[in-house]
N, C-alpha and C positions, 0 to 999 in steps of 0.2 A: 687326258690322264685325270683320275680322281684325286687330286691334291686339295688337301685341306689345311695343310701346314707347310711353310717353309722354314729351314733353319739353316743359318749361314755362319760360317766361321768369319772372322774380321780380317786379320792382318794377312796378306797374301790372297785374300778371297774377295771379300766385299770391298776392302779399302783398295784403291789404286795405289800407283807408285808413291804418291804424295800423303799416303795414309789419311785420305777423306774419301766419302762416298761421293760419286758422281752425281749429277743432277739427273741424268738419264736413269741411274739405278734407283734414285729416290723415287722417280716418277713410275717407274715400273713396280715398286714394292707398294706404292700407293694404290695402283690399279688391282694389285693382288688382293689387297685388303677390302677395297670396294667389291671385289668378287666374292668376299667371305672367307679368304684364306688367311690363316694366322700367320704372322711374321715374328720371327725370333731369331736372334743372334746367339751364338755360342763361341766364347772366347776365353783365352787364358788370362786376359787382362782382367784388372779389378775394376774398381770404380771408374778409372779413366775412361773404360769403355762408354759408359753413361754420358760423359761430357763429349766425347766425339760423335756419339750417336744421338745428341740431343735434338737434331732437326730431321732425324731419319724415322719414318712412320714403322714402329715396331709394336708388337702385342706382348712380347715375353723376352726376358733377358736371361742368359746362362753365362756366369763370370767365374772366373779362377778355375778353368777346366771343368767346370761342373760342380764346384764345392756349394754353389749357391744358384737357385734359379728363381725368379719372381715374375709376376705379370703385374703391373703397375707397382703398388707398394706392397702388395701381398707376396709372402715368401712360400713358394710351392715346395721347395726343395732345399735342404742345407745339410752338408756333410763336411764338417771341419776336422782338423787334426786335433786330437786331444793333447794339450800341452805336456801333460805327464809322459806321454808314450814317445814324445819327439826330444824331451829336454836333454837327455844323455847324449844323443846325436849332436844337437846343436852345440854343447859344451865341446864335444871332441872336435867338431869342425871349426869352432872358433880357436881352439888350441892350435890347429894346423894352419891358421892365418887365413881361412877361407872367409871371403866377404858374403854375409848373410843378410837377407831381409825378410821378415816374417809379416804377412799380410792378415790383419784383424778387421773384421767389418762390424761398424756400429751404425745402425740406422741407415744402411745403404751407403755409408762412407767409410773409406778404407784408412785404417791408421796402420803405419809401417814402423815395425820395431827393427833397428839395425844394430849390429856390432860395430865395435870400434874399427874394424878393419874395412868395413863397407865404405864409408865416407862420412864427413862432418853431417850430423843430423841437421835437417832443415825443419822448416815449420810443421811438415806433416809427417816428420820422423821422429822416433823416439831412440836415443840412445840407450841400449839396454844390456843388463847383465843378465845371460840367459840363466844362469844358476837361481835366479829369483822369478823367472818368467812365469806367469800363471794366466796366459790367455789361449784359448783354442783359436786355431789358425786356419784360414781358407786355403792358403798356399804360403810355401816356403819357397824363396829362390836364391839361388847363389850364383854369383858371376866370377869369371877367371879360373873356372875349374880345370885343373890339368887331368890327364888321364888316370894318373894315380889318385886324385881327389875322387875322380868318378868311381873308381873301383873301391875306395874306402867307403864312400857313401853306400854303395850298393851292397857291400858286404855287412855293412852294420845297420842297416834299415830295417826298422821293426816291421813285423809281417803284415800288419794292418795298412802299411802306407805303399806308395810306388813312387818311383824316382824316374824323372824323364829328362833327357836333354833336349834342347830346343833347337829348331833349325835356323839357321841365318845368324844367329848370336853365338860366336865361338865361345865355348866355356860356360855356357849359360845353363843352369840346369833347375829343375823344379821338383818339389816333394809335395804330394797330396795324398789324402786318404783313398784307399782303394775304390771306395764307393763314391768319390767325387770324379765322375766322368761326364763327358759331354753326352753320352748314351744314356746314362741313368737319369740326369737332369731333364734332357728332352723327354723320356718316358713319363717322368712326373708332370711337366707342362703339358704334354698330349692328353694324359689322363684326365687331368684338370679341365681341359677342353672337350673332353669325350672323343678324342681323335686316335684311330689306331696307327700302328707304326707303317702298315702299308699305305696309309693316306698322307704321308710324309715325304718330302724331297728335302736333301741336306746337301750343303756345299763345303768343301774343304780342300786343304792343300798340304797338311802336315801330319805328323805321326800321331799326334792327339786328336786328329780328326776321324782315325780309322774306325774305332768302335761305333762312332756316330754314323759314318756312312754304312757301316754293316747293319746298324740296327734298324735304319729306316727303309721305306719301301723302295726308294730311288735314291741312290748315292751318286753325286755328281762330283767329279775332281777337276780343279782347274788346270788349264795347259801348263802353268807354271808349278803344278804339284810335283811332289816327290814321286819317283817311278812306282815305288810300292803302293803308294796312295792311288795312282792312276790305275794300277793293277787291280786294285780291290774295288774300284768303283764300277757302276752300271753304265756311266757316260762320263766323257770328257769334253769339258766345254771350253770357251776361248780363256785366255789369261785373264787375271785380274786387272790388268792395265788397258784391256780391251773390253771392259763392262761384261765379263763372262757370265755373271750371275744373271744380269739383267737379259743379255741375249739369249740364254737358254730359257728363262722363264717366259719371254715374249714368244719364243718359238714353241715350246712344248705345253705351256700352261694357259697362256693368256690366248 
């Protein structure tokens, strides 16, 4: 296969059950890089991904579902939610008692703005009155959402944003800009490196990976992926707990 770039989700994909990357997978990714293949990860996580991936060989990072993409310290793509467009919704959700966290990135480090319903602010969190909030944000996430909350957010969402419920975390929802997607961020990284979509293989397991698997030349779903993700993929590999990404790359690329 003529593969020049590999993009992989983290949770449920590259990470095993213990949320770390196995030694086998690290070695396989290193072999891919030696062969000239660019390695990037694409995750809903913010800067926590950088810490968890600090000893894993990668060339590119896509975080907050595609709100930001970079190679090294160079920002290739950035698409944040304008604070003025979301302020009214944040205030309405706060009035409903919804627990809110807003992620804002400064020099590669995420700052978390939380409301009083979320939890007591820690050192990396700032207790915030959203009536005065003036920071554009990469991702807004809310926990403990009820079906009524989900319907309220959907019905009051500004047109330039999208809302997504996360798999595995009951009541966990995310709001991002419509142009903050894994596919768009991957396209920006690939263009930066002069790589075409048909030269990319991508791995994923959840709904926020669908656009990525559709964009690339080869989309691979994990065996533990949602059925809808498996149906959209070109291949299904072993589960994340069985080094599925490494096994597929060893068999089909290396």
